[in-house]
Steps between C-alpha positions, in 0.01 A plus 500: 500500500237493226479857363240604242525835317176600328543734202286646221555352152862484385611827330637528149751774585736547792313634804695587813238366741505154345879509483528560875268206576698276264829593668359407840356178362843401366659574837242310702512189284882506522463502879302177520146634477238365262390798289201527268413791269130506422401722204131510576223551243198468729565806716231596750382826347192594706516884509761491226259368233522828309871426450435155351527628141854627565592158639361315198687728260819437698446126481434499125817700437704239685418177318860385547549617859835337584692748285835411653613840625580361845692182582297313762652209687384167354417394857219754519160355414331735253123482451377697199128578450444361849187472710527651847315198641792278400697639794393237752752530783832655591689700759492844336287649222580845362278741307722715278254758362165652587329273245624190685436618856129408526567157348777423748295632790215262406722192511445254788729503803674187368662716230728643769584843641365764267723787391440798274821616328444866405744667262308817412185700568298345218227764526694680224357230273164422662234626738654621829219356715550156347876510562468623859240231570758237403751661738250454782459126445616293796825383346858579599630779278855532367604821325815585303548867590468734798240726337273198445545388860401844628202529266356155565551517876325839502210360295456170686623581853704180500872428484644363180829334409763701312731307267674760288577425140855434390746519214682194366855632527637200312282587199559877511863547604707815468739419213599834344648735765276797576771752416575335163154541344369743243358765738232593247354152453137489625271196527128459566238225479203545266167360620145525367351510852423868566600475866860440387508866394670436166343811347665716768833325454494556124396863547785552747750344258382738228575794732841357587582440132424864423731618780780247441482373141782243521331267750471130414160344585403132510151376584420133561161332517305175480274684255561582136660828402239778494451656158540858620827449690759771434768390253783591738388231749643149479232237566566145625206259495475223758866476605624191684619550856859473382445764235308722742799480737718619209264793436518605866879471507531725197274761662569786738143612577180294531159667501193361678208740430227280656186642655474200734729203564445213740880483521690594184709200398677666206622784721667255739651311206644827369636598842668162544656549156652835595250733333390828659122482538266793439150403615164639592371470857281205404467289815717193459818689410493671840636186670833543321495831312599772747506844342849634428652195671429180303288665229347824379129502591242736348117526513290283269346630177750782464724471194663838566632402843598158367699666221657746746629213719643319195672815375653560844672160481606552139662830590667375819675170446639491854143512629395230254779273620419571868131409454592189299754381759256555788228313315734215419611465863141511625389236249730251673253495791208396281604139458266232374620251761408733788147551369451132412614383843257741667211378283586141585506584873155656473363193325639265765374728778815661637501851347437834674258773391735797524 
């Protein structure tokens, strides 16, 4: 099959949504499909014209777009600064973001079956009416999480495909036994996007530090260390996957304070690595984070309840180990191969809309 993924311009930093598409592209090309990645400049903006300035700023910041943070198969055909009209024919063409949906929808029938791969409710970034209008386009929709499936089916009154996200167990293995770790080692991701809830995570850690002074905190990020970060926090900038695996395996508790997550890739990585997850009820995490079973789940935007859940695990190591073990066992179900095979079945026309 000839499969074309249409993406916005290539990002400078690691972005989970791009990473998921790249993983699937690698799988599909390894399974005898011709795969193209089109990083399209001439997006069909129409109603989105008032967002054009943001797009241009993004493009100017990424003058060297292939920054090398993901290892794509050399068999994948990559088209940088592409024109959507260059996609002449194929079997499948996939929009991967709201800003690509109108462009893919406008392609001629010869471009192939049209899919819209939806990894988040992007109205947190842009106008809700614009986003929901793209959901209603007559394309087959694929979503990565149950909450997205429910929301989009409710909005559009049509069935959509569900291909849940995954964790690469080979890249994030459990190496250090759960019962051999420093029980007071806490890890969190720092992100400049406000919906990641970093301010609430940092506020919660401050509360925890006051209650239990001898905790050990590490924060990792693709961004530079913020100037006002507390001195007691260890900061790791842009760790490799191998080093990130090491960070997880040295940790006992991972915090995800997000306000909204399409899925929550770092939480699944932590679970697979044997870390007890404390997360907000942010959407995506609800497919694998079950309160007091595989994770501790608290409301969003509430640093006090987040801190309370962390302190409970710090003060009860048996509970911390139970949550971590349950999360680890559940992560074994979230295999990349299972998700990739389902996506391939959908593309070839043999999947089921469950």
